[in-house]
C-alpha positions, 0 to 999 in steps of 0.5 A, a space after each residue: 116743574 108743574 108749579 104755579 108759574 109751569 101751570 099758570 104760563 109755560 105749559 098754556 103758552 106752548 100749548 097755543 104756540 102752533 111752531 111748538 109742541 110739549 114734549 114732556 112734564 116734569 115734577 116730582 109730585 103727583 099732584 102739586 100744590 101751590 102755597 100762593 093764594 086762590 091757586 088749584 093746580 092739576 095733577 100730573 096725569 090730568 095735564 098728561 091728558 090735557 096736553 098729550 105729553 109725557 111726564 116724568 117724576 125727575 130730571 134724571 128719568 127724563 134725560 135716561 130716556 132721552 139718551 137711552 131710552 125711546 129714541 125721541 131724542 130729536 123731538 125735545 128742542 128745549 127746556 124750561 127750568 119753573 122750579 123753586 129757586 135752589 134748584 136751578 142750578 142742579 137742572 141745568 148742569 143735568 141738561 148740559 151735562 146731557 148735552 155734553 154726552 149726546 152729540 146729535 142735537 143740543 138742548 136749549 134751556 130758558 131758566 126763570 129768574 133768579 138764575 141760581 141762589 149761590 154765586 159759584 154756581 152762577 158762574 159754573 153754568 155761565 162756564 158750562 153755556 161757554 163750553 156748549 156754545 150750540 145751546 142756547 141758555 136764556 134767564 126769563 127777564 122777559 123785560 128785556 126782550 121787549 123793544 124798549 130794552 133793545 132800543 136802550 142798548 143799541 140807540 140810547 146808550 150812545 146818545 147818553 155818552 160816557 155812562 156817569 149815574 144810574 138811578 131807579 126803584 121798582 115796586 110790586 104790589 106783592 106783599 100778599 107773597 112775601 108775608 105769608 108763612 106758607 111761601 117758603 121758596 119765597 121767603 126762607 133762604 136755602 144754602 148759603 143765601 143771605 136772606 130771602 124775599 123781594 130782592 131774590 124774587 122781584 128786583 132781579 128784573 130791574 138789575 136785569 134790565 139795567 145791567 142789559 142795557 149798560 152792559 160793560 159800563 157798569 162793572 160793580 166794585 163795592 155795594 152798601 145796602 139797607 134792607 126792611 124785613 117782614 115780621 112774619 116771614 123774615 123776607 125782605 120787603 124793602 131795600 136800598 143800594 148803592 153800588 160803586 161801580 168802575 170808572 167813577 159810575 154809581 148806580 142807586 137802586 131800591 125796591 119794595 113789595 108795599 105797593 098796595 093793589 093787586 096786579 091780578 085784581 078783576 078792576 083797577 089792576 095795580 101793576 109794577 111801578 118801574 123808574 129808570 133814569 140813566 145819566 151819561 156826560 151827554 145826556 140822559 135816558 128816562 124810562 119809567 111807567 105802570 107795568 099794567 099800562 102801556 100809555 103810562 110812560 115812554 122811553 126817552 132821550 134828553 140832551 143838554 141842548 134845549 131842543 136835544 130831546 128825542 122820544 125812542 119808544 112811545 110806550 111803556 113795555 116792562 114785563 106784564 103789559 102787551 
């Protein structure tokens, strides 16, 4: 995909990485357009010259070239899927099938969130990933790859004992996305999606972090959720859910796009506001902060004894902070 995220982040990052070579760019539109404000995208021909790469107008054309075309299969190590949410399954499915048809080399996949818009498709991709263990399959929940997430999972969780309760909130200054009728991919459901909006586009980051850190200790059984929707687009802009899990563990999560400010302001940038508390029978983990300001928070363990307090990571690194 050569849209806002592909041109704004992935292509420049790959180009600047001395260990990477941009093999090809795929997009069905000769000159992609973005409905997001203040965004100007370049044509595929311009991108071809800029990055000295190939261009294709479909994944099928790329894969056909790999399997039967110019014989450059060995040059392609992985694919980044940065396309509208509802297209993720079809693209990944095609890539997995290509790797199964070509025994020479696996193709790794990094997919933007959300993984799919259909539950059955998510399970199908999981099965395909398990059937192709040589192909790495990642969902780009970037906060999960930061040191605090690994420390919370491997060092913090054993300290708290048996998991009992999780409460978390996530607020982003993104009303400009979810109240613009032009942003169809972010706001209008496709297929069997139950709505669209903040839950799909943003809250997935928070849930991914929590389930990564808690691992198998969180096994949802029932969910109750209430949402507030935009009058302009119908997208959810605020929600709260209570999720009852196995072993009497309760997970409470809330999220909203109503946070004032902007992550893209030249001055006084407002980052995502994240607050996570994980409670066990031996103590608790606390992790909260402003995603634009690492000094705004830290990962901390607190036990029941007065002196049982430990700072596991002394800054806040979620998605954007560097």
